[in-house]
N, C-alpha and C positions, 0 to 999 in steps of 0.2 A: 483501638482508641488512641488518639494522638496524645503526645506528651509535650507540654510547653515549657517545663522547667520552672514552674511557679512553686512557691512554698506550700500552696494548698494541695498539691498533688503528692501522691505516695509513689516515689520512684521504685520501691521494692515491689509493690503490687504491679506497677506498669511493666517492669522488666520480667516478672514471672508470667504475666498474661501474654506478653509479646513473645517470650520464648516458647510458651505452649502453642501459640498460634503458628509460629515459624516451624516448630517441630511437626505439628499436625499437617502443615502444608509442605513438608519436606524441604525446608530451607535451613534447618539446624538439627543438631544431635543425630548425626549420621552413624550407622553401625561401624564398628571397628572392622576394617577390611581384613585384618589378620584372621578373623573368625569366619570369613566367607571363603569356602573352599572351591566353589565352582568358578572357573576363570571367566566365563561369560557373564555371570552375575556380578563378579568384581568389576568387570569392564563397564557394565551397565550402571552400577552404583557410582563409579568414578565419573562417568559422563554426566549423570544427574547431579553429582556434587559440584562439578565444574559449572554447570548451567546455574544451579542455585546460588553458588558463590558469587557469580556475576550480578545476581538480582538483589542480594542482601543490601548493598549500599543504597540502591534506589528505593527499596521498601522502607529503609530507615529514614530516607529523606521525606517520604510521605507521612511517616509517623511522628517525626520530631518537628515541632513548629516553634515559631517565635524565638525566644532566647535559647531553647534547646536546639532548634534548627541552626541557629548561628554557631552554637558550640559544635554541632556535628560538622558544619562546613569547615571548621578549623582542623578537624582530624585528617590525617593522611588516608589515602585510599587503602593502605595496608591495615590501618586501624579499624576500617569499616568493612574489610574484606570478608571476615567471618563473624558470625554472631558471638562466638566465644571471646574473640579479641575485643569486639565492640562492648560486650557486657563488662569486661574488665575496665575499660576506659569510662564507661557510663557509671560504674560503681565508684571509681576514683573521684569522679566529678560530683555525682549526686548523692552518694551514700557515705563517702569517707571525708568529704571536704569539711574542714573545721569551721570555716566561716558560715557555710550553709547550715551546719549543725547548730551553731550558736544562734543563728537567726530563727531556726525552728524552735529552739528552747525559749527564746524571747517570745515567740508567738504563743507558747503555752501560757505564759504569764500575762500577755496583752489581750488575749481573747476575752471578750465580754458577751454575756447573754444579751440578746437583742430584746427589745421591748415586747414583741409579739412571739417570741421564741419560747417554747415550753422548756421546762427544766430537763426533761428527757432528751430533747433535741440538743440542747446545750451540752448535756453530759456526753452524748454520743460524739459530738464535735470535739469536746475536750479529750476524750479517750483516744480518738483518732489522732489528734495533734501530739499527744504524749507518745503514742506509738511511732508516729512519723519522726519525731525528734530522737527516737531511740532511747527514750527514758522508760523507767519502770514506775509503776504507781508506788509512791512513797509519801511521807509527810509533806514534802515540798510540792509535789504535783497535786496532792489533795488540797493544800492551801491555795494553789493557783486556781483550782476549781471553785473554791469558796470566793476567792478574790474577784472572779469574773461574774458572779451571780448578780442579778438585779439587786439594788440596795435594800428594798423591803424584804426580799427573800434572804439575802446575805445576813441581815441583822438577826432574823429568826434562827438561821442555821448556826451562827456564832453563839447565840444564847443556849443552844442545845449542847455545846461543848463536846462535839463528836470528833473523832480522829480518823476512823476508817472511811474509805471512799463510799462504800455501800451505805454506811450510816449517814454520811453527809448527803448522799443522794436522797435517802429516805426523808431526812429532815427538810431538804429543799422541796421535795414533792409535797410534803405536808404543808409547808409554808405557802407554796403556790396555790394549793387547794383552799387554804384558809383565806388567802387574799382574794381569790375569786368569789368566795361566798360573802364577802363584806361589801 
């Protein structure tokens, strides 16, 4: 699955799935040659590693698009040569970058429930954004959840005076049902 570098994508999930795919297809996570005693097998593994090593940058070019593709093009060939080195650069850019993390936290607070969106779908989106921003569920993220609810649901949830996310979700679900029945 391609990665575009947008704030709606989960870079942790992408890097894990990509690493699994590369490992499955023998492009990453090679065995330690010190543990291979047969010389012919070692030679065969070295040859396969060399071939795979040459393909990794091209595979990455297919998987990283738009702004992520532009970022990739600025890396040196050595930074793209092995998946391990690439993974480190990718993490620095998409997982550890303070500006990106700040923007993700802002997204948690700016997200709003859409008019035809169910409370459950909005909740799932909120939890995903909280995880993506590297936050844990706490009073602040719970308040962000309430803040983004549709006004008629938000009012009912606030009146319930709940604090825990599961309780806020239950209050929002009940408000949603009550509103549908009127």
